[in-house]
The first five atom37 places (N, CA, C, CB, O) and aatype in JSON, in Angstrom:
{
  "aatype": [20, 20, 20, 20, 20, 20, 20, 20, 20, 20, 20, 20, 20, 20, 20, 20, 20, 20, 20, 20, 20, 20, 20, 20, 20, 20, 20, 20, 20, 20, 20, 20, 20, 20, 20, 20, 20, 20, 20, 20, 20, 20, 20, 20, 20, 20, 20, 20, 20, 20, 20, 20, 20, 20, 20, 20, 20, 20, 20, 20, 20, 20, 20, 20, 20, 20, 20, 20, 20, 20, 20, 20, 20, 20, 20, 20, 20, 20, 20, 20, 20, 20, 20, 20, 20, 20, 20, 20, 20, 20, 20, 20, 20, 20, 20, 20, 20, 20, 20, 20, 20, 20, 20, 20, 20, 20, 20, 20, 20, 20, 20, 20, 20, 20, 20, 20, 20, 20, 20, 20, 20, 20, 20, 20, 20, 20, 20, 20, 20],
  "atom_mask": [
    [1, 1, 1, 1, 1],
    [1, 1, 1, 1, 1],
    [1, 1, 1, 1, 1],
    [1, 1, 1, 1, 1],
    [1, 1, 1, 1, 1],
    [1, 1, 1, 1, 1],
    [1, 1, 1, 1, 1],
    [1, 1, 1, 1, 1],
    [1, 1, 1, 1, 1],
    [1, 1, 1, 1, 1],
    [1, 1, 1, 1, 1],
    [1, 1, 1, 1, 1],
    [1, 1, 1, 1, 1],
    [1, 1, 1, 1, 1],
    [1, 1, 1, 1, 1],
    [1, 1, 1, 1, 1],
    [1, 1, 1, 1, 1],
    [1, 1, 1, 1, 1],
    [1, 1, 1, 1, 1],
    [1, 1, 1, 1, 1],
    [1, 1, 1, 1, 1],
    [1, 1, 1, 1, 1],
    [1, 1, 1, 1, 1],
    [1, 1, 1, 1, 1],
    [1, 1, 1, 1, 1],
    [1, 1, 1, 1, 1],
    [1, 1, 1, 1, 1],
    [1, 1, 1, 1, 1],
    [1, 1, 1, 1, 1],
    [1, 1, 1, 1, 1],
    [1, 1, 1, 1, 1],
    [1, 1, 1, 1, 1],
    [1, 1, 1, 1, 1],
    [1, 1, 1, 1, 1],
    [1, 1, 1, 1, 1],
    [1, 1, 1, 1, 1],
    [1, 1, 1, 1, 1],
    [1, 1, 1, 1, 1],
    [1, 1, 1, 1, 1],
    [1, 1, 1, 1, 1],
    [1, 1, 1, 1, 1],
    [1, 1, 1, 1, 1],
    [1, 1, 1, 1, 1],
    [1, 1, 1, 1, 1],
    [1, 1, 1, 1, 1],
    [1, 1, 1, 1, 1],
    [1, 1, 1, 1, 1],
    [1, 1, 1, 1, 1],
    [1, 1, 1, 1, 1],
    [1, 1, 1, 1, 1],
    [1, 1, 1, 1, 1],
    [1, 1, 1, 1, 1],
    [1, 1, 1, 1, 1],
    [1, 1, 1, 1, 1],
    [1, 1, 1, 1, 1],
    [1, 1, 1, 1, 1],
    [1, 1, 1, 1, 1],
    [1, 1, 1, 1, 1],
    [1, 1, 1, 1, 1],
    [1, 1, 1, 1, 1],
    [1, 1, 1, 1, 1],
    [1, 1, 1, 1, 1],
    [1, 1, 1, 1, 1],
    [1, 1, 1, 1, 1],
    [1, 1, 1, 1, 1],
    [1, 1, 1, 1, 1],
    [1, 1, 1, 1, 1],
    [1, 1, 1, 1, 1],
    [1, 1, 1, 1, 1],
    [1, 1, 1, 1, 1],
    [1, 1, 1, 1, 1],
    [1, 1, 1, 1, 1],
    [1, 1, 1, 1, 1],
    [1, 1, 1, 1, 1],
    [1, 1, 1, 1, 1],
    [1, 1, 1, 1, 1],
    [1, 1, 1, 1, 1],
    [1, 1, 1, 1, 1],
    [1, 1, 1, 1, 1],
    [1, 1, 1, 1, 1],
    [1, 1, 1, 1, 1],
    [1, 1, 1, 1, 1],
    [1, 1, 1, 1, 1],
    [1, 1, 1, 1, 1],
    [1, 1, 1, 1, 1],
    [1, 1, 1, 1, 1],
    [1, 1, 1, 1, 1],
    [1, 1, 1, 1, 1],
    [1, 1, 1, 1, 1],
    [1, 1, 1, 1, 1],
    [1, 1, 1, 1, 1],
    [1, 1, 1, 1, 1],
    [1, 1, 1, 1, 1],
    [1, 1, 1, 1, 1],
    [1, 1, 1, 1, 1],
    [1, 1, 1, 1, 1],
    [1, 1, 1, 1, 1],
    [1, 1, 1, 1, 1],
    [1, 1, 1, 1, 1],
    [1, 1, 1, 1, 1],
    [1, 1, 1, 1, 1],
    [1, 1, 1, 1, 1],
    [1, 1, 1, 1, 1],
    [1, 1, 1, 1, 1],
    [1, 1, 1, 1, 1],
    [1, 1, 1, 1, 1],
    [1, 1, 1, 1, 1],
    [1, 1, 1, 1, 1],
    [1, 1, 1, 1, 1],
    [1, 1, 1, 1, 1],
    [1, 1, 1, 1, 1],
    [1, 1, 1, 1, 1],
    [1, 1, 1, 1, 1],
    [1, 1, 1, 1, 1],
    [1, 1, 1, 1, 1],
    [1, 1, 1, 1, 1],
    [1, 1, 1, 1, 1],
    [1, 1, 1, 1, 1],
    [1, 1, 1, 1, 1],
    [1, 1, 1, 1, 1],
    [1, 1, 1, 1, 1],
    [1, 1, 1, 1, 1],
    [1, 1, 1, 1, 1],
    [1, 1, 1, 1, 1],
    [1, 1, 1, 1, 1],
    [1, 1, 1, 1, 1],
    [1, 1, 1, 1, 1],
    [1, 1, 1, 1, 1],
    [1, 1, 1, 1, 1]
  ],
  "atom_positions": [
    [[16.52, 34.6, 25.14], [16.86, 33.79, 23.98], [15.79, 33.89, 22.9], [17.06, 32.33, 24.39], [14.62, 34.14, 23.18]],
    [[16.24, 33.68, 21.66], [15.31, 33.73, 20.54], [14.41, 32.51, 20.54], [16.07, 33.83, 19.22], [14.79, 31.44, 21.01]],
    [[13.21, 32.69, 19.99], [12.27, 31.57, 19.84], [12.78, 30.68, 18.71], [10.81, 32.08, 19.54], [12.88, 31.12, 17.56]],
    [[13.1, 29.44, 19.02], [13.65, 28.5, 18.04], [12.6, 27.51, 17.57], [14.85, 27.75, 18.64], [12.93, 26.38, 17.22]],
    [[11.34, 27.92, 17.57], [10.26, 27.04, 17.15], [10.44, 26.64, 15.69], [8.89, 27.72, 17.37], [10.69, 27.49, 14.83]],
    [[10.3, 25.36, 15.43], [10.4, 24.87, 14.06], [9.03, 24.93, 13.41], [10.97, 23.43, 14.01], [8.05, 24.45, 13.97]],
    [[8.98, 25.5, 12.25], [7.74, 25.57, 11.49], [7.74, 24.39, 10.51], [7.6, 26.94, 10.74], [8.68, 24.24, 9.74]],
    [[6.68, 23.56, 10.54], [6.65, 22.44, 9.6], [6.63, 22.93, 8.16], [5.42, 21.57, 9.87], [5.97, 23.92, 7.83]],
    [[7.36, 22.23, 7.32], [7.44, 22.57, 5.91], [7.11, 21.31, 5.11], [8.85, 23.13, 5.53], [7.6, 20.23, 5.42]],
    [[6.28, 21.45, 4.11], [5.92, 20.31, 3.27], [7.14, 19.8, 2.52], [4.79, 20.69, 2.28], [8.01, 20.58, 2.13]],
    [[7.21, 18.48, 2.33], [8.36, 17.86, 1.69], [7.88, 16.85, 0.64], [9.27, 17.16, 2.73], [7.42, 15.76, 0.99]],
    [[7.99, 17.21, -0.62], [7.54, 16.39, -1.74], [8.51, 15.25, -2.0], [7.38, 17.24, -3.0], [9.73, 15.44, -2.02]],
    [[7.97, 14.06, -2.2], [8.77, 12.93, -2.66], [7.98, 12.22, -3.76], [9.12, 11.94, -1.49], [6.78, 11.95, -3.61]],
    [[8.67, 11.92, -4.85], [8.07, 11.18, -5.96], [8.77, 9.84, -6.03], [8.21, 11.96, -7.32], [9.99, 9.77, -5.92]],
    [[8.0, 8.77, -6.21], [8.59, 7.44, -6.28], [9.59, 7.36, -7.43], [7.5, 6.37, -6.45], [9.64, 8.24, -8.28]],
    [[10.38, 6.31, -7.45], [11.32, 6.09, -8.55], [10.5, 5.79, -9.79], [12.33, 4.91, -8.23], [10.28, 4.63, -10.16]],
    [[10.07, 6.83, -10.4], [9.15, 6.77, -11.53], [9.98, 6.75, -12.79], [8.15, 7.98, -11.52], [10.55, 7.77, -13.19]],
    [[10.05, 5.6, -13.42], [10.89, 5.44, -14.59], [10.02, 5.08, -15.77], [11.99, 4.38, -14.36], [9.49, 3.97, -15.84]],
    [[9.86, 6.0, -16.69], [8.97, 5.75, -17.81], [9.75, 5.46, -19.08], [8.05, 6.93, -18.03], [9.18, 5.48, -20.17]],
    [[11.05, 5.17, -18.95], [11.78, 4.78, -20.15], [11.24, 3.42, -20.56], [13.34, 4.74, -19.91], [11.32, 2.46, -19.8]],
    [[10.7, 3.35, -21.74], [10.06, 2.12, -22.2], [10.98, 1.41, -23.18], [8.7, 2.41, -22.85], [11.08, 1.81, -24.34]],
    [[11.64, 0.36, -22.72], [12.5, -0.37, -23.65], [11.69, -1.08, -24.74], [13.34, -1.39, -22.89], [12.18, -1.29, -25.84]],
    [[10.45, -1.44, -24.42], [9.59, -2.08, -25.41], [8.76, -1.0, -26.09], [8.67, -3.16, -24.74], [8.03, -0.26, -25.43]],
    [[8.86, -0.91, -27.41], [8.1, 0.12, -28.12], [6.59, -0.1, -28.02], [8.51, 0.16, -29.58], [6.12, -1.22, -27.78]],
    [[5.86, 0.98, -28.21], [4.4, 0.95, -28.2], [3.95, 1.3, -29.62], [3.8, 1.95, -27.13], [4.46, 2.24, -30.22]],
    [[3.0, 0.55, -30.13], [2.51, 0.79, -31.49], [1.78, 2.12, -31.57], [1.59, -0.35, -31.93], [0.95, 2.44, -30.72]],
    [[2.09, 2.89, -32.61], [1.43, 4.18, -32.86], [-0.09, 3.97, -32.85], [1.9, 4.8, -34.21], [-0.59, 3.03, -33.47]],
    [[-0.79, 4.85, -32.16], [-2.24, 4.75, -32.07], [-2.71, 3.95, -30.87], [-2.79, 4.14, -33.31], [-3.91, 3.88, -30.61]],
    [[-1.79, 3.34, -30.14], [-2.11, 2.6, -28.92], [-1.44, 3.27, -27.73], [-1.66, 1.11, -29.03], [-0.66, 4.21, -27.89]],
    [[-1.76, 2.78, -26.54], [-1.13, 3.3, -25.32], [-0.44, 2.17, -24.58], [-2.18, 3.98, -24.41], [-0.83, 1.01, -24.68]],
    [[0.59, 2.53, -23.86], [1.32, 1.57, -23.04], [0.48, 1.14, -21.85], [2.65, 2.17, -22.56], [-0.58, 1.72, -21.59]],
    [[0.94, 0.13, -21.14], [0.39, -0.15, -19.82], [0.7, 1.05, -18.95], [0.98, -1.48, -19.21], [1.64, 1.79, -19.22]],
    [[-0.08, 1.26, -17.91], [0.14, 2.43, -17.06], [1.38, 2.25, -16.19], [-1.09, 2.69, -16.18], [1.75, 1.14, -15.81]],
    [[2.0, 3.37, -15.89], [3.04, 3.47, -14.88], [2.42, 4.25, -13.73], [4.38, 4.16, -15.44], [1.66, 5.19, -13.97]],
    [[2.73, 3.89, -12.51], [2.13, 4.56, -11.36], [3.07, 5.62, -10.81], [1.78, 3.55, -10.26], [4.2, 5.34, -10.41]],
    [[2.58, 6.84, -10.8], [3.28, 7.96, -10.19], [2.74, 8.12, -8.78], [3.1, 9.29, -11.03], [1.53, 8.31, -8.6]],
    [[3.61, 8.04, -7.78], [3.2, 8.19, -6.38], [3.8, 9.49, -5.85], [3.64, 6.96, -5.5], [5.01, 9.67, -5.86]],
    [[2.94, 10.37, -5.4], [3.37, 11.64, -4.79], [3.08, 11.54, -3.3], [2.65, 12.89, -5.44], [1.94, 11.26, -2.91]],
    [[4.1, 11.76, -2.48], [3.87, 11.67, -1.03], [4.57, 12.81, -0.31], [4.37, 10.33, -0.49], [5.44, 13.49, -0.87]],
    [[4.16, 13.02, 0.91], [4.7, 14.05, 1.78], [5.46, 13.35, 2.9], [3.56, 14.99, 2.36], [4.86, 12.62, 3.69]],
    [[6.77, 13.55, 2.96], [7.59, 12.85, 3.94], [8.26, 13.84, 4.88], [8.65, 11.99, 3.23], [8.51, 14.99, 4.52]],
    [[8.55, 13.38, 6.06], [9.32, 14.14, 7.05], [8.69, 15.48, 7.41], [10.7, 14.37, 6.55], [9.41, 16.42, 7.76]],
    [[7.41, 15.59, 7.33], [6.79, 16.89, 7.62], [5.43, 16.71, 8.25], [6.69, 17.73, 6.36], [4.68, 15.81, 7.89]],
    [[5.11, 17.59, 9.18], [3.77, 17.63, 9.75], [2.87, 18.55, 8.93], [3.83, 18.1, 11.21], [1.65, 18.55, 9.11]],
    [[3.46, 19.34, 8.05], [2.69, 20.26, 7.22], [2.01, 19.49, 6.08], [3.6, 21.38, 6.65], [2.46, 18.41, 5.69]],
    [[0.95, 20.04, 5.57], [0.23, 19.45, 4.44], [0.94, 19.87, 3.15], [-1.28, 19.87, 4.42], [1.23, 21.05, 2.95]],
    [[1.21, 18.89, 2.29], [1.77, 19.18, 0.98], [0.63, 19.58, 0.06], [2.56, 17.96, 0.4], [-0.29, 18.8, -0.17]],
    [[0.69, 20.8, -0.45], [-0.33, 21.3, -1.36], [0.26, 21.29, -2.77], [-0.8, 22.74, -0.95], [1.16, 22.07, -3.08]],
    [[-0.27, 20.42, -3.6], [0.17, 20.35, -5.0], [-0.86, 21.1, -5.82], [0.33, 18.85, -5.48], [-2.03, 20.71, -5.89]],
    [[-0.42, 22.18, -6.45], [-1.38, 22.96, -7.24], [-1.67, 22.27, -8.57], [-0.85, 24.38, -7.48], [-2.83, 22.18, -8.97]],
    [[-0.64, 21.78, -9.25], [-0.86, 21.06, -10.51], [0.24, 20.03, -10.74], [-0.92, 22.04, -11.69], [1.38, 20.18, -10.29]],
    [[-0.14, 18.99, -11.44], [0.78, 17.99, -11.97], [0.52, 17.99, -13.47], [0.57, 16.54, -11.31], [-0.61, 17.77, -13.9]],
    [[1.54, 18.24, -14.27], [1.34, 18.29, -15.71], [2.27, 17.32, -16.43], [1.56, 19.71, -16.23], [3.36, 16.99, -15.95]],
    [[1.81, 16.88, -17.58], [2.59, 16.04, -18.48], [2.68, 16.76, -19.82], [1.96, 14.62, -18.63], [1.79, 17.54, -20.17]],
    [[3.73, 16.49, -20.56], [3.83, 17.03, -21.91], [4.22, 15.91, -22.87], [4.86, 18.2, -21.97], [4.52, 14.79, -22.46]],
    [[4.23, 16.25, -24.15], [4.56, 15.24, -25.16], [3.41, 14.27, -25.33], [5.84, 14.49, -24.77], [2.24, 14.65, -25.32]],
    [[3.75, 13.01, -25.49], [2.75, 11.97, -25.75], [2.47, 11.14, -24.49], [3.23, 11.05, -26.89], [2.28, 9.93, -24.56]],
    [[2.45, 11.82, -23.35], [2.19, 11.19, -22.05], [0.9, 11.76, -21.48], [3.38, 11.42, -21.06], [0.68, 12.97, -21.52]],
    [[0.05, 10.88, -20.95], [-1.29, 11.26, -20.54], [-1.68, 10.59, -19.22], [-2.31, 10.9, -21.62], [-1.08, 9.59, -18.83]],
    [[-2.69, 11.16, -18.54], [-3.22, 10.57, -17.31], [-4.34, 9.57, -17.61], [-3.74, 11.66, -16.38], [-4.96, 9.06, -16.68]],
    [[-4.6, 9.28, -18.87], [-5.57, 8.23, -19.22], [-5.08, 7.55, -20.48], [-7.01, 8.82, -19.4], [-4.15, 8.02, -21.13]],
    [[-5.7, 6.45, -20.83], [-5.26, 5.71, -22.01], [-6.18, 5.95, -23.21], [-5.2, 4.21, -21.7], [-6.25, 5.12, -24.12]],
    [[-6.88, 7.06, -23.2], [-7.8, 7.38, -24.28], [-7.27, 8.49, -25.19], [-9.15, 7.79, -23.71], [-7.95, 8.89, -26.14]],
    [[-6.06, 8.98, -24.92], [-5.44, 10.05, -25.7], [-6.37, 11.26, -25.82], [-5.06, 9.55, -27.11], [-6.53, 11.84, -26.89]],
    [[-6.98, 11.64, -24.71], [-7.95, 12.75, -24.72], [-7.32, 14.07, -24.28], [-9.12, 12.41, -23.81], [-8.03, 14.98, -23.84]],
    [[-6.01, 14.17, -24.41], [-5.29, 15.37, -23.99], [-5.41, 15.63, -22.49], [-5.81, 16.57, -24.75], [-5.29, 16.77, -22.05]],
    [[-5.63, 14.58, -21.72], [-5.68, 14.71, -20.27], [-4.25, 14.74, -19.75], [-6.49, 13.53, -19.62], [-3.67, 13.7, -19.43]],
    [[-3.68, 15.95, -19.66], [-2.29, 16.09, -19.26], [-2.12, 16.96, -18.02], [-1.49, 16.68, -20.39], [-1.02, 17.45, -17.75]],
    [[-3.2, 17.14, -17.25], [-3.1, 17.96, -16.05], [-3.95, 17.36, -14.94], [-3.55, 19.4, -16.34], [-5.06, 16.88, -15.17]],
    [[-3.41, 17.38, -13.71], [-4.13, 16.9, -12.54], [-3.89, 17.88, -11.4], [-3.68, 15.45, -12.15], [-2.9, 18.61, -11.39]],
    [[-4.8, 17.89, -10.44], [-4.65, 18.74, -9.28], [-5.85, 19.65, -9.16], [-3.35, 19.56, -9.36], [-6.66, 19.74, -10.08]],
    [[-5.97, 20.33, -8.05], [-5.03, 20.36, -6.92], [-5.15, 19.12, -6.02], [-5.27, 21.61, -6.09], [-6.18, 18.44, -6.01]],
    [[-4.08, 18.84, -5.28], [-4.02, 17.71, -4.36], [-3.53, 18.21, -3.0], [-3.09, 16.58, -4.91], [-2.64, 19.06, -2.94]],
    [[-4.1, 17.7, -1.93], [-3.63, 17.98, -0.57], [-3.19, 16.66, 0.05], [-4.74, 18.68, 0.3], [-3.98, 15.72, 0.15]],
    [[-1.92, 16.6, 0.48], [-1.37, 15.35, 0.99], [-0.79, 15.59, 2.38], [-0.28, 14.79, 0.02], [0.2, 16.3, 2.52]],
    [[-1.42, 14.99, 3.43], [-0.9, 15.15, 4.78], [0.4, 14.37, 4.96], [-1.93, 14.7, 5.82], [0.72, 13.49, 4.17]],
    [[1.13, 14.71, 5.99], [2.37, 13.98, 6.26], [2.65, 14.04, 7.73], [3.56, 14.56, 5.46], [1.91, 14.7, 8.45]],
    [[3.68, 13.38, 8.23], [4.41, 12.34, 7.51], [3.64, 11.03, 7.58], [5.84, 12.16, 8.08], [2.71, 10.88, 8.38]],
    [[4.02, 10.12, 6.76], [3.38, 8.8, 6.71], [1.87, 8.91, 6.58], [3.72, 8.0, 7.96], [1.12, 8.05, 7.02]],
    [[1.45, 9.99, 5.95], [0.03, 10.16, 5.69], [-0.32, 9.47, 4.4], [-0.35, 11.66, 5.64], [0.41, 8.6, 3.92]],
    [[-1.41, 9.84, 3.85], [-1.82, 9.27, 2.59], [-0.95, 9.82, 1.47], [-3.3, 9.56, 2.31], [-0.48, 10.96, 1.53]],
    [[-0.74, 9.01, 0.47], [-0.06, 9.51, -0.71], [-1.11, 9.66, -1.8], [1.11, 8.56, -1.16], [-2.29, 9.36, -1.59]],
    [[-0.69, 10.12, -2.93], [-1.62, 10.25, -4.04], [-1.0, 9.57, -5.24], [-1.93, 11.75, -4.35], [0.13, 9.88, -5.63]],
    [[-1.72, 8.65, -5.83], [-1.22, 7.89, -6.98], [-1.96, 8.3, -8.24], [-1.37, 6.38, -6.74], [-3.18, 8.47, -8.24]],
    [[-1.21, 8.46, -9.31], [-1.77, 8.8, -10.61], [-1.23, 7.81, -11.63], [-1.44, 10.27, -11.01], [-0.05, 7.45, -11.59]],
    [[-2.07, 7.37, -12.53], [-1.62, 6.49, -13.62], [-1.19, 7.35, -14.79], [-2.76, 5.5, -14.06], [-1.85, 8.33, -15.15]],
    [[-0.05, 6.98, -15.4], [0.48, 7.71, -16.54], [0.68, 6.74, -17.69], [1.81, 8.43, -16.17], [1.16, 5.62, -17.49]],
    [[0.31, 7.17, -18.89], [0.39, 6.33, -20.08], [1.21, 7.04, -21.15], [-1.03, 6.0, -20.62], [1.23, 8.26, -21.25]],
    [[1.9, 6.23, -21.96], [2.6, 6.73, -23.14], [1.77, 6.32, -24.35], [4.07, 6.18, -23.24], [1.52, 5.13, -24.56]],
    [[1.33, 7.29, -25.14], [0.44, 7.05, -26.29], [1.03, 7.72, -27.52], [-1.01, 7.59, -26.0], [0.68, 8.85, -27.84]],
    [[1.93, 7.02, -28.22], [2.62, 7.66, -29.35], [1.7, 7.9, -30.55], [3.79, 6.81, -29.78], [0.83, 7.09, -30.87]],
    [[1.93, 9.03, -31.2], [1.21, 9.35, -32.43], [2.12, 9.24, -33.64], [0.61, 10.75, -32.34], [1.66, 9.31, -34.78]],
    [[3.43, 9.09, -33.39], [4.41, 8.94, -34.46], [5.41, 7.86, -34.06], [5.13, 10.29, -34.76], [5.66, 7.64, -32.88]],
    [[5.99, 7.19, -35.08], [7.02, 6.19, -34.81], [8.33, 6.88, -34.42], [7.23, 5.29, -36.05], [8.63, 7.97, -34.89]],
    [[9.09, 6.22, -33.56], [10.39, 6.73, -33.15], [10.41, 7.14, -31.69], [10.78, 7.89, -34.0], [9.39, 7.05, -30.99]],
    [[11.58, 7.59, -31.23], [11.69, 8.01, -29.83], [10.9, 9.29, -29.57], [13.17, 8.22, -29.45], [10.74, 10.13, -30.45]],
    [[10.42, 9.4, -28.34], [9.61, 10.55, -27.95], [9.97, 10.95, -26.53], [8.09, 10.23, -28.07], [10.21, 10.09, -25.68]],
    [[10.0, 12.25, -26.27], [10.24, 12.73, -24.91], [9.13, 13.68, -24.48], [11.61, 13.42, -24.82], [8.51, 14.36, -25.3]],
    [[8.91, 13.71, -23.19], [7.97, 14.63, -22.58], [8.49, 14.99, -21.2], [6.54, 14.02, -22.5], [9.62, 14.65, -20.85]],
    [[7.67, 15.67, -20.43], [8.1, 16.07, -19.1], [6.96, 15.95, -18.11], [8.64, 17.49, -19.11], [5.81, 16.26, -18.41]],
    [[7.31, 15.49, -16.92], [6.43, 15.49, -15.77], [6.83, 16.7, -14.93], [6.54, 14.15, -14.94], [8.0, 16.87, -14.59]],
    [[5.86, 17.55, -14.6], [6.13, 18.73, -13.79], [5.13, 18.78, -12.64], [6.06, 20.03, -14.65], [3.93, 18.61, -12.84]],
    [[5.64, 19.02, -11.44], [4.79, 19.11, -10.24], [5.07, 20.46, -9.58], [5.06, 17.92, -9.24], [6.22, 20.78, -9.27]],
    [[4.01, 21.24, -9.36], [4.11, 22.51, -8.65], [3.48, 22.33, -7.27], [3.41, 23.67, -9.45], [2.33, 21.91, -7.16]],
    [[4.24, 22.66, -6.21], [3.74, 22.45, -4.85], [4.27, 23.52, -3.91], [4.13, 21.06, -4.34], [4.99, 24.44, -4.32]],
    [[3.9, 23.38, -2.64], [4.39, 24.31, -1.62], [5.67, 23.8, -0.95], [3.31, 24.53, -0.56], [6.08, 24.35, 0.07]],
    [[6.32, 22.78, -1.5], [7.61, 22.32, -1.01], [8.64, 23.4, -1.34], [8.01, 20.93, -1.64], [8.79, 23.78, -2.5]],
    [[9.36, 23.91, -0.34], [10.29, 25.01, -0.62], [11.52, 24.58, -1.44], [10.75, 25.61, 0.68], [12.21, 25.43, -1.99]],
    [[11.79, 23.28, -1.52], [12.92, 22.83, -2.35], [12.65, 23.21, -3.8], [13.14, 21.3, -2.21], [11.55, 22.99, -4.31]],
    [[13.64, 23.76, -4.46], [13.53, 24.17, -5.86], [12.34, 25.09, -6.11], [13.42, 22.93, -6.75], [11.73, 25.06, -7.18]],
    [[12.02, 25.9, -5.12], [10.91, 26.85, -5.23], [9.59, 26.18, -5.58], [11.23, 27.91, -6.26], [8.76, 26.76, -6.29]],
    [[9.4, 24.96, -5.09], [8.13, 24.26, -5.3], [7.98, 23.6, -6.65], [7.03, 25.21, -5.11], [6.88, 23.18, -7.01]],
    [[9.06, 23.51, -7.43], [8.99, 22.92, -8.76], [9.78, 21.61, -8.79], [9.53, 23.91, -9.82], [10.94, 21.56, -8.39]],
    [[9.13, 20.55, -9.28], [9.79, 19.27, -9.52], [9.57, 18.93, -10.98], [9.24, 18.12, -8.57], [8.44, 19.01, -11.47]],
    [[10.63, 18.56, -11.69], [10.5, 18.21, -13.11], [11.3, 16.95, -13.4], [10.97, 19.38, -14.02], [12.37, 16.75, -12.84]],
    [[10.77, 16.12, -14.27], [11.43, 14.88, -14.67], [11.15, 14.63, -16.15], [10.96, 13.68, -13.8], [10.02, 14.78, -16.61]],
    [[12.19, 14.26, -16.89], [12.03, 13.92, -18.31], [11.45, 12.52, -18.43], [13.38, 14.03, -19.06], [11.84, 11.61, -17.71]],
    [[10.51, 12.37, -19.35], [9.9, 11.07, -19.65], [10.27, 10.71, -21.09], [8.34, 11.11, -19.46], [10.38, 11.58, -21.94]],
    [[10.45, 9.42, -21.35], [10.75, 9.02, -22.71], [10.09, 7.7, -23.05], [12.26, 8.92, -22.92], [9.86, 6.86, -22.17]],
    [[9.79, 7.52, -24.31], [9.18, 6.3, -24.81], [9.54, 6.12, -26.27], [7.64, 6.32, -24.61], [10.19, 6.98, -26.86]],
    [[9.11, 5.02, -26.85], [9.44, 4.73, -28.23], [8.21, 4.16, -28.95], [10.63, 3.74, -28.31], [7.64, 3.16, -28.52]],
    [[7.82, 4.82, -30.03], [6.67, 4.37, -30.81], [7.1, 3.57, -32.03], [5.82, 5.56, -31.24], [8.12, 3.89, -32.65]],
    [[6.35, 2.56, -32.38], [6.62, 1.79, -33.59], [5.45, 1.92, -34.55], [6.89, 0.29, -33.25], [4.31, 2.13, -34.13]],
    [[5.74, 1.81, -35.86], [4.65, 1.94, -36.82], [3.65, 0.79, -36.67], [5.2, 1.98, -38.26], [4.03, -0.31, -36.26]],
    [[2.4, 1.04, -36.99], [1.43, -0.06, -36.95], [1.77, -1.07, -38.05], [-0.04, 0.48, -37.12], [2.41, -0.72, -39.04]],
    [[1.33, -2.31, -37.87], [1.59, -3.31, -38.91], [0.89, -2.93, -40.2], [1.13, -4.72, -38.45], [-0.15, -2.28, -40.17]],
    [[1.45, -3.33, -41.33], [0.8, -3.0, -42.61], [-0.57, -3.65, -42.73], [1.68, -3.43, -43.79], [-0.79, -4.76, -42.25]],
    [[-1.48, -2.94, -43.38], [-2.82, -3.48, -43.59], [-2.77, -4.58, -44.64], [-3.81, -2.36, -44.02], [-2.01, -4.48, -45.6]],
    [[-3.55, -5.59, -44.46], [-3.57, -6.7, -45.42], [-4.57, -6.44, -46.52], [-3.89, -8.01, -44.74], [-4.72, -7.26, -47.42]]
  ]
}
C-alpha cells in the first residue's frame, strides 16, 4: 500500500477585520486603531508570513510615517500564538478612500495570497478662526 502520511500544511486565518469606518476621520488625523489578528489554525505546521502590506491611507502606526509593511512573522499552530497588528486610517484628503490589506504566506490556499479591501472616509478640518 501507498504511504498515506499527512504532511502538515500552514493554514492562515484573519479575524473578522472590518475597517469600514462609518464615522469620518478628520484630514490630518488618524482613526482609533483596528486590530488585525493573524493566526494559524488546524495545522501543526508553522505559518510563515513573509509580508503584510497596506495601501492607500492605511498604516501600521498613527504617525503617518508610511509604515505600510510588516513581517516576516512565524506563527505556530494549531492554537498557538497569534500575531496582532494595529492598523490606522489616516486620511490626507476629504471623501471616501480605499486601500488594501495583503498577506503573503506559505498557506497553500490562493497560492499563499490573502487580500482584503479597506475603506474609510475623511472629512475636511474645521475652518480656522
